[in-house]
C-alpha positions as CSV (number, residue, x, y, z in Angstrom):
1,M,74.8,121.0,149.8
2,S,73.8,117.3,150.6
3,A,71.0,117.9,153.0
4,D,68.4,117.0,150.4
5,V,70.1,113.9,149.3
6,T,68.9,110.5,150.5
7,L,71.0,107.2,150.2
8,T,68.8,104.1,150.9
9,G,70.0,100.7,151.5
10,V,67.4,98.4,149.8
11,G,67.2,94.7,150.6
12,V,66.5,92.7,147.6
13,G,66.4,89.2,149.1
14,P,68.6,86.2,148.4
15,G,68.4,86.3,144.7
16,D,64.8,85.6,143.4
17,P,63.5,88.8,141.8
18,E,60.0,87.9,143.0
19,L,61.0,88.2,146.7
20,L,61.4,92.1,146.6
21,T,58.9,93.9,148.6
22,V,56.6,96.4,146.8
23,K,58.3,99.2,148.7
24,A,61.7,98.1,147.5
25,V,60.7,98.0,143.9
26,R,59.1,101.3,144.2
27,L,62.1,103.0,145.8
28,L,64.6,101.4,143.1
29,R,62.5,102.6,140.3
30,E,62.1,106.1,141.8
31,A,65.8,106.4,142.5
32,D,68.2,108.6,140.4
33,L,70.7,105.9,140.5
34,V,71.0,102.4,141.8
35,F,74.3,101.2,143.0
36,V,75.1,97.4,143.1
37,P,78.0,95.7,144.9
38,V,80.2,93.5,142.8
39,M,83.2,91.3,144.1
40,A,86.0,92.5,141.8
41,D,89.2,94.5,142.1
42,R,88.4,96.7,139.1
43,V,85.0,97.0,137.6
44,A,83.7,99.8,135.3
45,P,81.0,101.6,137.2
46,T,78.7,101.9,134.2
47,V,76.7,98.7,133.7
48,T,76.3,97.3,130.2
49,A,73.0,95.4,129.9
50,G,73.6,91.6,130.2
51,A,77.1,91.8,131.1
52,T,78.9,90.9,134.4
53,P,82.6,91.0,134.3
54,P,84.7,88.0,135.1
55,G,85.3,87.6,138.9
56,A,82.2,89.9,139.9
57,D,79.6,88.7,142.1
58,G,76.5,90.2,140.4
59,R,73.8,88.6,142.6
60,A,72.3,91.9,143.7
61,E,72.7,93.4,140.1
62,A,70.9,90.2,138.6
63,T,68.1,90.4,141.0
64,V,67.3,94.1,140.5
65,R,67.5,94.0,136.6
66,S,64.1,92.8,136.5
67,H,62.9,96.1,138.0
68,V,65.4,98.6,137.2
69,A,66.6,99.8,133.6
70,A,70.3,99.0,133.1
71,E,71.3,102.6,132.4
72,R,70.4,103.6,136.0
73,L,72.7,100.9,137.5
74,R,76.1,101.6,138.8
75,R,78.6,99.0,140.0
76,L,80.6,99.5,143.2
77,P,83.6,97.1,143.6
78,F,84.2,95.5,147.1
79,A,87.1,93.5,147.9
80,L,86.3,90.0,149.1
81,D,88.6,89.4,152.0
82,D,88.1,86.4,154.2
83,R,90.5,87.8,156.9
84,G,89.1,89.4,160.1
85,G,89.3,93.1,160.9
86,V,89.5,96.1,158.7
87,T,92.1,95.1,156.2
88,A,93.7,97.6,153.7
89,R,91.8,96.1,150.9
90,R,88.5,96.3,152.7
91,A,89.3,100.0,153.8
92,A,90.4,101.0,150.2
93,A,87.2,99.5,148.7
94,W,84.9,101.3,151.1
95,D,86.6,104.6,150.3
96,D,86.6,104.1,146.7
97,A,83.0,103.1,146.7
98,A,82.0,106.2,148.7
99,R,83.8,108.5,146.3
100,V,81.8,107.1,143.5
101,V,78.5,107.9,145.3
102,V,79.8,111.2,146.2
103,E,80.7,112.0,142.6
104,A,77.1,111.0,141.6
105,I,75.8,113.4,144.4
106,D,77.9,116.3,143.1
107,A,76.8,115.7,139.6
108,G,73.2,116.3,140.8
109,A,71.8,113.0,142.0
110,R,69.4,113.3,145.0
111,S,67.9,109.9,145.4
112,L,70.3,107.1,145.5
113,A,69.7,103.5,146.2
114,F,72.2,100.6,147.2
115,A,70.8,97.2,146.3
116,T,72.0,94.6,148.8
117,I,71.3,91.0,148.9
118,G,69.1,89.9,151.9
119,D,68.6,92.8,154.3
120,P,70.7,96.0,154.6
121,N,71.0,95.6,158.3
122,V,72.0,92.0,158.4
123,Y,75.7,91.4,157.5
124,S,75.6,93.8,154.7
125,T,78.2,96.1,153.2
126,F,75.7,99.0,153.2
127,G,76.5,100.0,156.7
128,Y,80.2,100.4,155.7
129,L,79.2,102.4,152.7
130,A,76.8,104.7,154.5
131,Q,79.4,105.5,156.9
132,S,82.0,106.2,154.4
133,V,79.6,108.5,152.4
134,R,78.6,110.6,155.5
135,A,82.2,111.0,156.5
136,L,82.6,112.9,153.1
137,R,79.1,114.4,153.0
138,P,77.6,114.7,156.6
139,G,74.3,115.9,155.4
140,V,73.3,112.9,153.5
141,R,70.4,111.1,154.9
142,V,70.7,107.4,155.3
143,A,67.6,105.2,155.3
144,T,67.0,101.3,154.9
145,V,64.3,99.0,153.4
146,P,64.2,95.5,155.0
147,G,64.4,92.6,152.7
148,V,64.0,88.9,152.9
149,T,66.9,87.0,154.3
150,A,68.6,84.0,153.0
151,M,67.7,82.0,156.2
152,Q,64.0,82.8,155.7
153,E,64.2,81.7,152.1
154,L,66.0,78.5,153.1
155,A,63.4,77.8,155.7
156,A,60.5,78.4,153.4
157,R,62.0,76.2,150.6
158,S,63.0,73.3,152.8
159,G,59.9,73.4,155.0
160,T,61.9,73.9,158.2
161,P,60.4,76.2,160.8
162,L,63.1,78.6,162.2
163,C,61.8,78.8,165.8
164,E,58.9,77.8,167.8
165,G,57.5,78.6,171.3
166,R,60.5,79.5,173.6
167,E,63.2,78.5,171.2
168,P,66.0,81.0,170.6
169,L,67.2,81.6,167.1
170,T,71.0,82.1,166.5
171,L,72.3,83.7,163.4
172,L,76.1,83.7,163.0
173,P,79.0,84.0,160.4
174,A,81.2,81.1,160.3
175,T,84.0,83.5,160.1
176,A,83.5,84.2,163.7
177,G,85.1,80.8,164.6
178,L,84.2,77.3,165.3
179,A,83.6,77.7,169.1
180,L,80.7,80.1,168.7
181,F,79.1,77.7,166.3
182,A,79.7,74.7,168.5
183,D,78.2,76.4,171.5
184,A,75.0,77.5,169.5
185,V,74.5,74.0,168.1
186,A,74.7,72.5,171.6
187,G,72.0,75.0,172.7
188,P,68.2,74.6,172.7
189,G,67.4,76.6,169.5
190,T,67.9,76.7,165.7
191,V,71.3,77.8,164.4
192,V,71.9,79.5,161.1
193,A,75.4,80.0,159.7
194,Y,76.4,82.3,157.0
195,K,79.5,82.6,155.1
196,G,80.4,78.9,155.6
197,W,82.6,78.8,152.4
198,R,86.2,77.8,153.2
199,R,85.1,76.7,156.8
200,H,82.4,74.2,155.7
201,P,84.5,71.1,156.5
202,E,84.9,72.4,160.0
203,L,81.2,73.0,160.5
204,L,80.4,69.6,159.2
205,A,82.9,67.9,161.6
206,E,81.3,69.7,164.5
207,L,77.8,68.7,163.5
208,R,79.0,65.2,163.1
209,R,80.6,65.2,166.5
210,Q,77.3,66.5,168.1
211,G,75.1,64.1,166.2
212,R,73.4,66.7,164.2
213,L,74.6,66.3,160.7
214,A,71.4,64.4,159.5
215,D,69.2,67.3,160.8
216,A,71.1,70.0,158.9
217,V,69.8,71.7,155.7
218,L,72.1,73.4,153.3
219,G,71.3,76.2,150.7
220,R,73.6,77.3,148.1
221,S,73.0,79.8,145.3
222,L,69.5,80.4,146.5
223,G,67.4,82.0,143.8
224,L,70.0,81.5,141.1
225,P,70.6,79.0,138.4
226,G,72.1,76.0,139.8
227,E,70.8,76.4,143.3
228,R,70.7,73.4,145.6
229,I,68.6,73.0,148.7
230,G,68.5,69.9,150.9
231,P,70.4,67.7,153.3
232,V,74.1,68.3,153.9
233,D,76.3,66.2,151.5
234,D,79.2,65.1,153.7
235,T,81.4,65.0,150.5
236,E,80.6,68.4,149.2
237,H,83.1,71.1,150.4
238,D,83.5,73.5,147.5
239,L,80.7,75.9,148.3
240,P,80.0,79.5,147.1
241,Y,80.8,82.3,149.6
242,L,77.0,83.0,150.0
243,S,75.9,79.7,151.3
244,T,73.5,79.1,154.2
245,L,73.6,76.3,156.8
246,L,70.5,75.7,158.8
247,V,70.4,73.4,161.9
248,P,67.0,73.2,163.4
249,A,66.2,72.9,167.1
250,R,65.6,69.5,168.5
251,R,61.7,69.0,168.5
252,E,60.2,65.9,170.1
253,H,56.5,66.5,169.7
254,R,54.2,69.3,168.5
255,G,54.1,72.3,170.8
256,G,56.9,70.8,173.1
257,K,58.6,74.2,173.2
258,L,55.5,76.3,174.4
């Protein structure tokens, strides 16, 4: 039976091991197994200390290694697909990952954690994994632990308040299309775009059209070696998938939005 089994999505922040909450560290250390997502078609589920296979996105894994012994980590491959909708690759990856988790449950694991970059309830693969596991084992209890998001880290590191007074805050994926981004930038609040990646030139062109390019802040590889935080470089288009673009609200004077 799986009624006594808990699968917890644990937010581990944007990449800096020091940004995990005390609760997140405790649950990761108490879990029988800690699953980490990697972007690769085929990755052995057993983690070798210090090894990340070619093509794998080991950001969550690298973040939790400071807190979890390597022998309790297991990799779950997820297909990186930039197309919209539930593609065959995505569905297959979710199903394969769920089967690995269920095998661990059947082998006796009762407390399982899934380490996810940022927050498990903000554009995370955890929701898809949890649904897939519960389809196979309906009695599994699902829980989440919030984590620091990339937009919070970028705001802190760049000294850019996300929202003040009556300002709205819009968080959107660039994969949702340029029209949504353009409308948000034209509005009264701060706009944060995730997953800029291949669409970065389009985003820059829209910021230039609206006269907002000089206001924007870009964060790439936050918390990792080679991270870059600062004004948008109009000539730099080769960005990692997990990049964050922050366009602050227009503010003319202190307290102007109260």
